All heavy atoms as a GROMACS GRO file, in nm:
protein
  526
    1MET      N    1   9.427   7.390  17.367
    1MET     CA    2   9.560   7.347  17.392
    1MET      C    3   9.654   7.405  17.290
    1MET      O    4   9.751   7.467  17.324
    1MET     CB    5   9.564   7.194  17.393
    1MET     CG    6   9.698   7.128  17.422
    1MET     SD    7   9.811   7.078  17.290
    1MET     CE    8   9.708   7.024  17.161
    2ALA      N    9   9.626   7.392  17.159
    2ALA     CA   10   9.723   7.439  17.059
    2ALA      C   11   9.711   7.581  17.030
    2ALA      O   12   9.796   7.639  16.966
    2ALA     CB   13   9.691   7.355  16.924
    3ASP      N   14   9.606   7.645  17.085
    3ASP     CA   15   9.584   7.786  17.051
    3ASP      C   16   9.701   7.879  17.084
    3ASP      O   17   9.712   7.984  17.024
    3ASP     CB   18   9.456   7.837  17.125
    3ASP     CG   19   9.331   7.777  17.069
    3ASP    OD1   20   9.337   7.723  16.955
    3ASP    OD2   21   9.228   7.780  17.133
    4ASN      N   22   9.787   7.841  17.175
    4ASN     CA   23   9.893   7.932  17.211
    4ASN      C   24  10.027   7.882  17.151
    4ASN      O   25  10.133   7.936  17.187
    4ASN     CB   26   9.904   7.945  17.359
    4ASN     CG   27   9.922   7.819  17.432
    4ASN    OD1   28   9.923   7.710  17.368
    4ASN    ND2   29   9.932   7.818  17.567
    5LEU      N   30  10.026   7.786  17.061
    5LEU     CA   31  10.146   7.733  17.002
    5LEU      C   32  10.174   7.810  16.867
    5LEU      O   33  10.084   7.843  16.794
    5LEU     CB   34  10.135   7.587  16.968
    5LEU     CG   35  10.117   7.492  17.086
    5LEU    CD1   36  10.100   7.347  17.031
    5LEU    CD2   37  10.236   7.500  17.182
    6SER      N   38  10.303   7.825  16.838
    6SER     CA   39  10.333   7.880  16.705
    6SER      C   40  10.323   7.760  16.605
    6SER      O   41  10.307   7.641  16.646
    6SER     CB   42  10.482   7.920  16.705
    6SER     OG   43  10.571   7.814  16.718
    7PHE      N   44  10.327   7.794  16.477
    7PHE     CA   45  10.315   7.683  16.376
    7PHE      C   46  10.432   7.583  16.396
    7PHE      O   47  10.407   7.463  16.389
    7PHE     CB   48  10.321   7.748  16.235
    7PHE     CG   49  10.318   7.642  16.131
    7PHE    CD1   50  10.199   7.590  16.087
    7PHE    CD2   51  10.437   7.598  16.073
    7PHE    CE1   52  10.196   7.490  15.987
    7PHE    CE2   53  10.435   7.500  15.975
    7PHE     CZ   54  10.315   7.444  15.930
    8GLU      N   55  10.545   7.639  16.416
    8GLU     CA   56  10.666   7.552  16.440
    8GLU      C   57  10.653   7.456  16.554
    8GLU      O   58  10.686   7.338  16.550
    8GLU     CB   59  10.792   7.637  16.448
    8GLU     CG   60  10.831   7.713  16.321
    8GLU     CD   61  10.752   7.835  16.297
    8GLU    OE1   62  10.676   7.881  16.384
    8GLU    OE2   63  10.761   7.888  16.185
    9GLN      N   64  10.603   7.514  16.670
    9GLN     CA   65  10.582   7.433  16.784
    9GLN      C   66  10.477   7.324  16.767
    9GLN      O   67  10.495   7.211  16.806
    9GLN     CB   68  10.539   7.522  16.904
    9GLN     CG   69  10.643   7.611  16.961
    9GLN     CD   70  10.592   7.716  17.055
    9GLN    OE1   71  10.478   7.770  17.041
    9GLN    NE2   72  10.677   7.745  17.157
   10ALA      N   73  10.368   7.358  16.701
   10ALA     CA   74  10.260   7.261  16.670
   10ALA      C   75  10.311   7.153  16.575
   10ALA      O   76  10.282   7.035  16.598
   10ALA     CB   77  10.142   7.332  16.614
   11SER      N   78  10.391   7.195  16.478
   11SER     CA   79  10.447   7.096  16.382
   11SER      C   80  10.544   7.003  16.456
   11SER      O   81  10.546   6.879  16.427
   11SER     CB   82  10.521   7.170  16.270
   11SER     OG   83  10.579   7.080  16.179
   12GLN      N   84  10.624   7.053  16.548
   12GLN     CA   85  10.720   6.970  16.619
   12GLN      C   86  10.643   6.870  16.710
   12GLN      O   87  10.673   6.755  16.721
   12GLN     CB   88  10.810   7.057  16.710
   12GLN     CG   89  10.902   6.977  16.798
   12GLN     CD   90  10.998   6.893  16.722
   12GLN    OE1   91  11.054   6.928  16.618
   12GLN    NE2   92  11.027   6.774  16.780
   13LYS      N   93  10.538   6.918  16.771
   13LYS     CA   94  10.454   6.831  16.860
   13LYS      C   95  10.388   6.722  16.776
   13LYS      O   96  10.378   6.609  16.818
   13LYS     CB   97  10.348   6.916  16.932
   13LYS     CG   98  10.272   6.838  17.033
   13LYS     CD   99  10.237   6.928  17.149
   13LYS     CE  100  10.162   6.856  17.258
   13LYS     NZ  101  10.237   6.755  17.330
   14LEU      N  102  10.350   6.758  16.657
   14LEU     CA  103  10.290   6.660  16.563
   14LEU      C  104  10.395   6.554  16.526
   14LEU      O  105  10.364   6.427  16.527
   14LEU     CB  106  10.241   6.730  16.434
   14LEU     CG  107  10.137   6.665  16.350
   14LEU    CD1  108  10.020   6.610  16.422
   14LEU    CD2  109  10.095   6.759  16.244
   15ASP      N  110  10.514   6.589  16.503
   15ASP     CA  111  10.624   6.498  16.471
   15ASP      C  112  10.644   6.405  16.585
   15ASP      O  113  10.665   6.282  16.569
   15ASP     CB  114  10.753   6.575  16.441
   15ASP     CG  115  10.754   6.639  16.304
   15ASP    OD1  116  10.677   6.600  16.218
   15ASP    OD2  117  10.841   6.732  16.283
   16GLU      N  118  10.645   6.456  16.716
   16GLU     CA  119  10.662   6.375  16.829
   16GLU      C  120  10.546   6.272  16.843
   16GLU      O  121  10.575   6.156  16.884
   16GLU     CB  122  10.667   6.460  16.951
   16GLU     CG  123  10.793   6.547  16.959
   16GLU     CD  124  10.785   6.658  17.065
   16GLU    OE1  125  10.689   6.663  17.149
   16GLU    OE2  126  10.882   6.737  17.066
   17ILE      N  127  10.428   6.313  16.816
   17ILE     CA  128  10.310   6.226  16.819
   17ILE      C  129  10.326   6.110  16.716
   17ILE      O  130  10.303   5.994  16.750
   17ILE     CB  131  10.178   6.302  16.796
   17ILE    CG1  132  10.148   6.389  16.917
   17ILE    CG2  133  10.065   6.204  16.770
   17ILE    CD1  134  10.032   6.484  16.899
   18VAL      N  135  10.369   6.140  16.596
   18VAL     CA  136  10.392   6.043  16.494
   18VAL      C  137  10.494   5.945  16.536
   18VAL      O  138  10.476   5.823  16.522
   18VAL     CB  139  10.421   6.105  16.357
   18VAL    CG1  140  10.467   6.005  16.257
   18VAL    CG2  141  10.308   6.183  16.306
   19GLU      N  142  10.608   5.993  16.592
   19GLU     CA  143  10.712   5.904  16.641
   19GLU      C  144  10.659   5.812  16.752
   19GLU      O  145  10.695   5.694  16.745
   19GLU     CB  146  10.826   5.983  16.694
   19GLU     CG  147  10.911   6.052  16.586
   19GLU     CD  148  11.030   6.130  16.644
   19GLU    OE1  149  11.085   6.089  16.754
   19GLU    OE2  150  11.071   6.225  16.575
   20LYS      N  151  10.580   5.861  16.844
   20LYS     CA  152  10.527   5.778  16.953
   20LYS      C  153  10.434   5.672  16.897
   20LYS      O  154  10.445   5.555  16.936
   20LYS     CB  155  10.445   5.866  17.053
   20LYS     CG  156  10.532   5.920  17.164
   20LYS     CD  157  10.432   5.992  17.260
   20LYS     CE  158  10.510   6.051  17.376
   20LYS     NZ  159  10.420   6.122  17.472
   21ILE      N  160  10.346   5.708  16.804
   21ILE     CA  161  10.257   5.613  16.745
   21ILE      C  162  10.336   5.507  16.672
   21ILE      O  163  10.303   5.389  16.682
   21ILE     CB  164  10.152   5.678  16.661
   21ILE    CG1  165  10.056   5.763  16.750
   21ILE    CG2  166  10.077   5.577  16.576
   21ILE    CD1  167   9.955   5.843  16.666
   22ASN      N  168  10.435   5.547  16.593
   22ASN     CA  169  10.514   5.453  16.512
   22ASN      C  170  10.606   5.366  16.596
   22ASN      O  171  10.652   5.262  16.545
   22ASN     CB  172  10.591   5.528  16.408
   22ASN     CG  173  10.501   5.576  16.300
   22ASN    OD1  174  10.396   5.522  16.268
   22ASN    ND2  175  10.543   5.684  16.232
   23SER      N  176  10.634   5.404  16.716
   23SER     CA  177  10.728   5.330  16.803
   23SER      C  178  10.672   5.196  16.842
   23SER      O  179  10.744   5.094  16.870
   23SER     CB  180  10.761   5.410  16.927
   23SER     OG  181  10.650   5.408  17.021
   24GLY      N  182  10.542   5.183  16.847
   24GLY     CA  183  10.480   5.050  16.882
   24GLY      C  184  10.484   5.026  17.034
   24GLY      O  185  10.457   4.915  17.078
   25THR      N  186  10.523   5.125  17.112
   25THR     CA  187  10.534   5.101  17.255
   25THR      C  188  10.419   5.157  17.332
   25THR      O  189  10.420   5.153  17.455
   25THR     CB  190  10.665   5.168  17.312
   25THR    OG1  191  10.663   5.303  17.284
   25THR    CG2  192  10.785   5.100  17.245
   26THR      N  193  10.317   5.216  17.262
   26THR     CA  194  10.201   5.271  17.333
   26THR      C  195  10.083   5.181  17.326
   26THR      O  196  10.071   5.100  17.236
   26THR     CB  197  10.164   5.404  17.271
   26THR    OG1  198  10.138   5.390  17.131
   26THR    CG2  199  10.277   5.508  17.282
   27SER      N  200  10.002   5.190  17.427
   27SER     CA  201   9.879   5.111  17.424
   27SER      C  202   9.782   5.165  17.322
   27SER      O  203   9.794   5.275  17.274
   27SER     CB  204   9.813   5.120  17.565
   27SER     OG  205   9.766   5.246  17.592
   28LEU      N  206   9.683   5.084  17.289
   28LEU     CA  207   9.582   5.123  17.193
   28LEU      C  208   9.512   5.250  17.247
   28LEU      O  209   9.484   5.338  17.166
   28LEU     CB  210   9.482   5.011  17.170
   28LEU     CG  211   9.372   5.040  17.067
   28LEU    CD1  212   9.435   5.076  16.934
   28LEU    CD2  213   9.282   4.915  17.054
   29GLU      N  214   9.481   5.255  17.369
   29GLU     CA  215   9.410   5.367  17.434
   29GLU      C  216   9.494   5.497  17.411
   29GLU      O  217   9.440   5.599  17.372
   29GLU     CB  218   9.382   5.342  17.580
   29GLU     CG  219   9.314   5.459  17.649
   29GLU     CD  220   9.170   5.474  17.608
   29GLU    OE1  221   9.103   5.376  17.563
   29GLU    OE2  222   9.120   5.586  17.614
   30GLU      N  223   9.620   5.482  17.437
   30GLU     CA  224   9.713   5.600  17.426
   30GLU      C  225   9.723   5.638  17.276
   30GLU      O  226   9.725   5.760  17.244
   30GLU     CB  227   9.850   5.568  17.482
   30GLU     CG  228   9.942   5.694  17.482
   30GLU     CD  229  10.081   5.668  17.547
   30GLU    OE1  230  10.105   5.556  17.586
   30GLU    OE2  231  10.155   5.760  17.545
   31MET      N  232   9.734   5.540  17.190
   31MET     CA  233   9.739   5.569  17.041
   31MET      C  234   9.613   5.648  16.996
   31MET      O  235   9.628   5.745  16.918
   31MET     CB  236   9.747   5.439  16.964
   31MET     CG  237   9.880   5.379  16.961
   31MET     SD  238   9.860   5.224  16.870
   31MET     CE  239  10.015   5.204  16.797
   32VAL      N  240   9.497   5.610  17.044
   32VAL     CA  241   9.377   5.679  17.003
   32VAL      C  242   9.380   5.824  17.057
   32VAL      O  243   9.344   5.916  16.987
   32VAL     CB  244   9.253   5.604  17.055
   32VAL    CG1  245   9.127   5.690  17.032
   32VAL    CG2  246   9.234   5.474  16.986
   33GLY      N  247   9.427   5.841  17.180
   33GLY     CA  248   9.439   5.979  17.232
   33GLY      C  249   9.540   6.063  17.158
   33GLY      O  250   9.514   6.179  17.125
   34LEU      N  251   9.649   5.999  17.122
   34LEU     CA  252   9.754   6.068  17.042
   34LEU      C  253   9.702   6.104  16.898
   34LEU      O  254   9.726   6.212  16.851
   34LEU     CB  255   9.879   5.986  17.029
   34LEU     CG  256   9.964   5.970  17.160
   34LEU    CD1  257  10.072   5.858  17.145
   34LEU    CD2  258  10.025   6.099  17.194
   35TYR      N  259   9.632   6.011  16.847
   35TYR     CA  260   9.575   6.036  16.709
   35TYR      C  261   9.478   6.157  16.714
   35TYR      O  262   9.483   6.240  16.635
   35TYR     CB  263   9.501   5.909  16.665
   35TYR     CG  264   9.433   5.928  16.532
   35TYR    CD1  265   9.508   5.922  16.411
   35TYR    CD2  266   9.296   5.953  16.523
   35TYR    CE1  267   9.444   5.942  16.291
   35TYR    CE2  268   9.233   5.974  16.396
   35TYR     CZ  269   9.305   5.963  16.285
   35TYR     OH  270   9.248   5.981  16.163
   36GLU      N  271   9.392   6.159  16.819
   36GLU     CA  272   9.303   6.268  16.833
   36GLU      C  273   9.377   6.400  16.852
   36GLU      O  274   9.338   6.499  16.786
   36GLU     CB  275   9.210   6.246  16.950
   36GLU     CG  276   9.102   6.350  16.968
   36GLU     CD  277   9.010   6.321  17.088
   36GLU    OE1  278   9.050   6.242  17.179
   36GLU    OE2  279   8.903   6.378  17.090
   37GLU      N  280   9.476   6.400  16.934
   37GLU     CA  281   9.559   6.521  16.951
   37GLU      C  282   9.625   6.562  16.823
   37GLU      O  283   9.629   6.679  16.784
   37GLU     CB  284   9.664   6.496  17.061
   37GLU     CG  285   9.744   6.618  17.094
   37GLU     CD  286   9.847   6.589  17.203
   37GLU    OE1  287   9.853   6.484  17.261
   37GLU    OE2  288   9.925   6.689  17.234
   38GLY      N  289   9.675   6.463  16.741
   38GLY     CA  290   9.735   6.491  16.620
   38GLY      C  291   9.643   6.556  16.519
   38GLY      O  292   9.678   6.651  16.449
   39ILE      N  293   9.522   6.505  16.510
   39ILE     CA  294   9.417   6.561  16.425
   39ILE      C  295   9.392   6.703  16.460
   39ILE      O  296   9.380   6.795  16.371
   39ILE     CB  297   9.291   6.474  16.421
   39ILE    CG1  298   9.312   6.337  16.361
   39ILE    CG2  299   9.175   6.549  16.354
   39ILE    CD1  300   9.350   6.346  16.216
   40ASN      N  301   9.380   6.733  16.588
   40ASN     CA  302   9.361   6.871  16.638
   40ASN      C  303   9.473   6.958  16.595
   40ASN      O  304   9.452   7.076  16.558
   40ASN     CB  305   9.337   6.874  16.789
   40ASN     CG  306   9.202   6.814  16.828
   40ASN    OD1  307   9.107   6.811  16.752
   40ASN    ND2  308   9.196   6.762  16.948
   41LEU      N  309   9.595   6.907  16.608
   41LEU     CA  310   9.711   6.989  16.566
   41LEU      C  311   9.719   7.013  16.421
   41LEU      O  312   9.749   7.124  16.375
   41LEU     CB  313   9.842   6.918  16.612
   41LEU     CG  314   9.873   6.928  16.766
   41LEU    CD1  315   9.980   6.829  16.801
   41LEU    CD2  316   9.910   7.067  16.801
   42VAL      N  317   9.683   6.911  16.337
   42VAL     CA  318   9.682   6.930  16.194
   42VAL      C  319   9.576   7.040  16.159
   42VAL      O  320   9.608   7.126  16.078
   42VAL     CB  321   9.641   6.799  16.122
   42VAL    CG1  322   9.602   6.820  15.978
   42VAL    CG2  323   9.760   6.697  16.134
   43ASN      N  324   9.458   7.032  16.214
   43ASN     CA  325   9.355   7.133  16.192
   43ASN      C  326   9.407   7.272  16.236
   43ASN      O  327   9.386   7.374  16.159
   43ASN     CB  328   9.226   7.099  16.264
   43ASN     CG  329   9.158   6.978  16.201
   43ASN    OD1  330   9.180   6.948  16.085
   43ASN    ND2  331   9.078   6.907  16.279
   44TYR      N  332   9.470   7.282  16.346
   44TYR     CA  333   9.529   7.406  16.395
   44TYR      C  334   9.632   7.461  16.295
   44TYR      O  335   9.627   7.581  16.260
   44TYR     CB  336   9.585   7.386  16.533
   44TYR     CG  337   9.660   7.500  16.591
   44TYR    CD1  338   9.587   7.618  16.635
   44TYR    CD2  339   9.797   7.510  16.596
   44TYR    CE1  340   9.648   7.727  16.692
   44TYR    CE2  341   9.861   7.625  16.650
   44TYR     CZ  342   9.787   7.732  16.695
   44TYR     OH  343   9.844   7.843  16.746
   45CYS      N  344   9.722   7.374  16.252
   45CYS     CA  345   9.824   7.419  16.157
   45CYS      C  346   9.758   7.462  16.023
   45CYS      O  347   9.800   7.564  15.965
   45CYS     CB  348   9.925   7.306  16.129
   45CYS     SG  349  10.038   7.274  16.267
   46ASN      N  350   9.659   7.391  15.976
   46ASN     CA  351   9.590   7.429  15.853
   46ASN      C  352   9.527   7.568  15.873
   46ASN      O  353   9.532   7.649  15.774
   46ASN     CB  354   9.489   7.322  15.813
   46ASN     CG  355   9.552   7.210  15.744
   46ASN    OD1  356   9.658   7.216  15.679
   46ASN    ND2  357   9.488   7.095  15.756
   47ASP      N  358   9.465   7.591  15.983
   47ASP     CA  359   9.401   7.717  16.008
   47ASP      C  360   9.508   7.829  16.007
   47ASP      O  361   9.483   7.940  15.950
   47ASP     CB  362   9.326   7.719  16.143
   47ASP     CG  363   9.200   7.635  16.142
   47ASP    OD1  364   9.154   7.603  16.032
   47ASP    OD2  365   9.148   7.602  16.252
   48LEU      N  366   9.620   7.803  16.073
   48LEU     CA  367   9.729   7.908  16.074
   48LEU      C  368   9.776   7.929  15.930
   48LEU      O  369   9.796   8.047  15.892
   48LEU     CB  370   9.847   7.858  16.159
   48LEU     CG  371   9.832   7.872  16.307
   48LEU    CD1  372   9.957   7.809  16.373
   48LEU    CD2  373   9.821   8.017  16.346
   49LEU      N  374   9.798   7.830  15.853
   49LEU     CA  375   9.846   7.845  15.718
   49LEU      C  376   9.746   7.921  15.629
   49LEU      O  377   9.782   8.008  15.556
   49LEU     CB  378   9.875   7.711  15.652
   49LEU     CG  379  10.001   7.634  15.705
   49LEU    CD1  380  10.003   7.495  15.648
   49LEU    CD2  381  10.125   7.713  15.678
   50ASN      N  382   9.619   7.890  15.648
   50ASN     CA  383   9.518   7.962  15.574
   50ASN      C  384   9.516   8.112  15.617
   50ASN      O  385   9.499   8.205  15.530
   50ASN     CB  386   9.379   7.904  15.601
   50ASN     CG  387   9.362   7.776  15.524
   50ASN    OD1  388   9.429   7.749  15.425
   50ASN    ND2  389   9.279   7.685  15.576
   51SER      N  390   9.537   8.140  15.742
   51SER     CA  391   9.544   8.279  15.792
   51SER      C  392   9.663   8.349  15.733
   51SER      O  393   9.655   8.468  15.688
   51SER     CB  394   9.551   8.278  15.942
   51SER     OG  395   9.572   8.404  15.994
   52TYR      N  396   9.774   8.283  15.731
   52TYR     CA  397   9.894   8.345  15.673
   52TYR      C  398   9.874   8.375  15.526
   52TYR      O  399   9.920   8.477  15.472
   52TYR     CB  400  10.020   8.256  15.697
   52TYR     CG  401  10.060   8.240  15.840
   52TYR    CD1  402  10.109   8.120  15.883
   52TYR    CD2  403  10.046   8.343  15.933
   52TYR    CE1  404  10.150   8.103  16.018
   52TYR    CE2  405  10.083   8.321  16.061
   52TYR     CZ  406  10.136   8.201  16.104
   52TYR     OH  407  10.173   8.189  16.233
   53ARG      N  408   9.818   8.278  15.457
   53ARG     CA  409   9.795   8.294  15.313
   53ARG      C  410   9.703   8.414  15.289
   53ARG      O  411   9.725   8.493  15.197
   53ARG     CB  412   9.734   8.166  15.251
   53ARG     CG  413   9.702   8.172  15.107
   53ARG     CD  414   9.828   8.186  15.030
   53ARG     NE  415   9.790   8.204  14.887
   53ARG     CZ  416   9.878   8.217  14.792
   53ARG    NH1  417  10.006   8.214  14.821
   53ARG    NH2  418   9.841   8.230  14.672
   54SER      N  419   9.601   8.426  15.370
   54SER     CA  420   9.510   8.538  15.356
   54SER      C  421   9.585   8.670  15.377
   54SER      O  422   9.557   8.771  15.299
   54SER     CB  423   9.396   8.524  15.459
   54SER     OG  424   9.308   8.634  15.447
   55ARG      N  425   9.670   8.676  15.471
   55ARG     CA  426   9.751   8.796  15.501
   55ARG      C  427   9.833   8.835  15.383
   55ARG      O  428   9.848   8.950  15.343
   55ARG     CB  429   9.834   8.781  15.627
   55ARG     CG  430   9.752   8.786  15.753
   55ARG     CD  431   9.831   8.756  15.873
   55ARG     NE  432   9.945   8.852  15.894
   55ARG     CZ  433  10.043   8.828  15.979
   55ARG    NH1  434  10.054   8.724  16.057
   55ARG    NH2  435  10.142   8.916  15.992
   56ILE      N  436   9.902   8.729  15.324
   56ILE     CA  437   9.990   8.747  15.214
   56ILE      C  438   9.909   8.800  15.090
   56ILE      O  439   9.954   8.894  15.020
   56ILE     CB  440  10.064   8.619  15.176
   56ILE    CG1  441  10.169   8.585  15.286
   56ILE    CG2  442  10.130   8.624  15.038
   56ILE    CD1  443  10.227   8.448  15.279
   57ASP      N  444   9.791   8.744  15.073
   57ASP     CA  445   9.706   8.788  14.964
   57ASP      C  446   9.668   8.928  14.978
   57ASP      O  447   9.671   9.013  14.881
   57ASP     CB  448   9.582   8.700  14.946
   57ASP     CG  449   9.616   8.559  14.894
   57ASP    OD1  450   9.719   8.538  14.837
   57ASP    OD2  451   9.525   8.471  14.905
   58LYS      N  452   9.632   8.970  15.096
   58LYS     CA  453   9.595   9.112  15.124
   58LYS      C  454   9.713   9.205  15.097
   58LYS      O  455   9.698   9.310  15.044
   58LYS     CB  456   9.544   9.125  15.267
   58LYS     CG  457   9.410   9.067  15.286
   58LYS     CD  458   9.365   9.080  15.431
   58LYS     CE  459   9.232   9.012  15.453
   58LYS     NZ  460   9.188   9.012  15.595
   59ILE      N  461   9.834   9.165  15.140
   59ILE     CA  462   9.951   9.244  15.122
   59ILE      C  463   9.974   9.264  14.969
   59ILE      O  464  10.006   9.367  14.917
   59ILE     CB  465  10.075   9.186  15.189
   59ILE    CG1  466  10.054   9.192  15.343
   59ILE    CG2  467  10.203   9.254  15.145
   59ILE    CD1  468  10.157   9.109  15.418
   60ALA      N  469   9.964   9.148  14.898
   60ALA     CA  470   9.983   9.150  14.752
   60ALA      C  471   9.882   9.246  14.678
   60ALA      O  472   9.922   9.318  14.596
   60ALA     CB  473   9.979   9.014  14.697
   61VAL      N  474   9.758   9.236  14.723
   61VAL     CA  475   9.661   9.320  14.657
   61VAL      C  476   9.684   9.467  14.690
   61VAL      O  477   9.682   9.553  14.602
   61VAL     CB  478   9.516   9.282  14.708
   61VAL    CG1  479   9.414   9.384  14.672
   61VAL    CG2  480   9.478   9.143  14.646
   62LYS      N  481   9.719   9.492  14.817
   62LYS     CA  482   9.753   9.627  14.855
   62LYS      C  483   9.866   9.691  14.783
   62LYS      O  484   9.870   9.806  14.750
   62LYS     CB  485   9.781   9.631  15.006
   62LYS     CG  486   9.805   9.766  15.063
   62LYS     CD  487   9.833   9.759  15.211
   62LYS     CE  488   9.866   9.893  15.273
   62LYS     NZ  489   9.891   9.886  15.414
   63ASN      N  490   9.961   9.603  14.748
   63ASN     CA  491  10.079   9.645  14.677
   63ASN      C  492  10.070   9.618  14.525
   63ASN      O  493  10.175   9.626  14.456
   63ASN     CB  494  10.206   9.588  14.736
   63ASN     CG  495  10.231   9.640  14.875
   63ASN    OD1  496  10.251   9.762  14.891
   63ASN    ND2  497  10.222   9.553  14.972
   64ASP      N  498   9.954   9.580  14.479
   64ASP     CA  499   9.934   9.552  14.342
   64ASP      C  500  10.031   9.449  14.281
   64ASP      O  501  10.082   9.465  14.177
   64ASP     CB  502   9.935   9.679  14.256
   64ASP     CG  503   9.866   9.662  14.120
   64ASP    OD1  504   9.774   9.576  14.111
   64ASP    OD2  505   9.909   9.733  14.024
   65ALA      N  506  10.057   9.342  14.360
   65ALA     CA  507  10.146   9.238  14.320
   65ALA      C  508  10.066   9.110  14.304
   65ALA      O  509   9.960   9.097  14.357
   65ALA     CB  510  10.256   9.227  14.424
   66LYS      N  511  10.127   9.016  14.237
   66LYS     CA  512  10.065   8.887  14.220
   66LYS      C  513  10.150   8.783  14.290
   66LYS      O  514  10.272   8.787  14.283
   66LYS     CB  515  10.050   8.846  14.076
   66LYS     CG  516   9.954   8.942  14.001
   66LYS     CD  517   9.922   8.892  13.865
   66LYS     CE  518   9.825   8.995  13.802
   66LYS     NZ  519   9.750   8.943  13.698
   67VAL      N  520  10.079   8.695  14.359
   67VAL     CA  521  10.150   8.587  14.436
   67VAL      C  522  10.133   8.463  14.359
   67VAL      O  523  10.033   8.425  14.307
   67VAL     CB  524  10.094   8.571  14.577
   67VAL    CG1  525  10.159   8.459  14.648
   67VAL    CG2  526  10.114   8.704  14.652
   0.00000   0.00000   0.00000
């Protein structure tokens, strides 16, 4: 699901999930589903950030710079 989202899109979706959970208007079943989706999005965002960091490190090494 998240594989085709940009970091910004995934982050926005995560914000929406948090708002829904905090609203208190969702059933327990829906909250669990939203929580699961949120965890998946957090993991996806972390993977993206790690990938970006790796790219930046490679560029810095290539250009003999320190980050």
